[in-house]
N, C-alpha and C positions, 0 to 999 in steps of 0.2 A: 666584442666583435664587431658592433655598431661602430665603434670609432674608426676599427679598420676600414670597414666600407665607406666610410666618412671621406677618411685618406685617400683612398683608393679613386674614389670619383673624383676628387680636386685634384688627381694627378692626369685626367684625360685630356688631351691637345686639342686644340681647335687649329683650323688653316683660315687665315684672315685672306679670303680670295679676292676681296677689293683690292688689298695692297698689292697682292700678285699679280693680279689684272694691271694695275696702275704700274709697276714694274715692267711688264711687257711692251707697255708702249714705246720709251726712249730705250729699250734694249731692242726693237725689233722683232719682238716674237722669241728671243732666245731665251728669256727667261720662262718659256714656257718649260722648259726642261727641269728647271730647278721647282719650279711650282707642281710639276707632275711627281718629284721625287719626296718634296715635302708632304704632299697631298696624301701620299701611299704610306709614307712612313708614319704619320699621323694616325691613319685610319689602321695601318698594323699595331701601334703602341695601345691604341684604345681598343682593338679587338682582344687585344693581349690582357688590360686591365680589366675588361669585360669579363673575360674567363676566369679570372683570378674571384671574382666581385660571385660569380655562379658559383665556382667551387666553394668558397667560405659560405654561402647562404645554403649550398646543398650539404655543408658539413655541420652546418647549425641545426638543420633537420634532421640528418641522421645521428647526430651526439656523436662525431668524430672530433678529436681534438686538432690542433694547429700541427703538430709535430708529424701526426699521420696523414694529413692532409698534404703537407711540404713533401713529403717521400712520394706521393703519386703521382709526379709529373712523370710523364711518359718520354722515352727517348724519340719518339717522332716532333713531339712539341718542341724539343732541344734544338733538335736538326733543322726543323724549320724556322727557329729563331735564328740558328746561325747562318743558313743559305740566305735569309733576307737580310742580317747585316753583311753578307759577302757581297749583294747583290747592290745595296747601297754604297758600299765601299768603293767596288767595282766601277758605278756609273759615276760618282764623282772625281776618281781617276782618269776615266777617260775623257769626263769633260774637261778636266785640267788640261789632259794632253792636248786634247784640240784646240783650246784656248792659246796655249803656246805655240801650236803649229802655224794658226790662222794670224797668229801676233806679229811672227818672223817673217810670213809672205806680206805683207803689208810695208 
């Protein structure tokens, strides 16, 4: 069980805020949109990892095996994950379309 927790902890992502700040300068702040999406995505990913770690620790305390633990995912968690993924895909699609529109107008 401790090996799984170690693997999960190493899967957490960190946003490189200095790099994103430097990329905002030559793009006149347009990079803020990407920075925001990346920061939110990483935060959501880390929250999901932390929830899995918490579930593993709780199951260890209660003596529940991993098969039972995996069956306990609620539909609300699945729906939230799907909604977040659709929001990110939609944001990227809108940014791509806007970049094509502004590129043709110049």
